[in-house]
N, C-alpha and C positions, 0 to 999 in steps of 0.2 A: 540465468536471467533473473532480474529483479522484479518480483511480482507485486503489484499493488492491489489489494482486495477492497472492492467498494460494493455497496448495495445498490448503486445506480450511478450512471455517468453524471448526473446532475447533483450529486451529493455535494453540499455546501463546502465541507471541509476537504473534499477532494481537490478543489481548485487550486489551493496553495501548492499541493503536491505536483499537480499536472503542470501548473505554470513554471515551477522550478525546474522540472525534469525537461520541459520544452526549452526553456532559456539556457539551460546548462548543456543542452544536447545529450541528455543522459537517457539511454534506453530503458524503458520500463514496459512490462506487460500489465495491462489492466485486466483484472479478472473481476467480472460482475457477478456477484454471488447470487444464485437462484435459490429457490426453496429446497431443492434436493441437495444442493451442496451444504446449505446452512444446516440441514439435519444430520449431515455425516458426522460421525463421532470423531474422526481424525481432524476435521475442519473445526468442530467445536473446541477441541483442545488447543488448536492453533490460535483461535480467536480469543479465548480466555475471557477478557473483560467485556465482550459483547458490543463493542463500538467499532464504527468504520471511520476512516480508512485505516489499514494497517499494511505493513510491507513485509515481505518475506525475502531475504537475501538468498543468493545461491548456496550458502553454507548452512541455510536453515534458521538463521537468526531472525526473530520478529521484532520489528520496530512498530511501536503504537504511537499514536497522536500525529496530526498532520504536520505540525511545526517541527517535530523530531524528525520525521521522515524528510521533510524539505530541507532541513539542516544537514542530514546525512547526505542526501543527494548532492547538495552544493559542495560539502567537503570532498566527497568521493570524486566529483567531477573536476575539482581543483578551482572552483569559483568562490 
């Protein structure tokens, strides 16, 4: 499953990702990061640059920046 991590469902840069996934009929799992998750050392290593949103692919690849995530979704969905 493709996981998109955000710090809240109303995060401004999440809209591009969400609309692209919805339009492309591309399944994503939205993970809203809470304080406990944000403090976890494995999550901190994943997050690296400290910004949201970012996406984790099933093979563990991390994609950062909302436009890069949206482009990946569109290409992968064939749109």
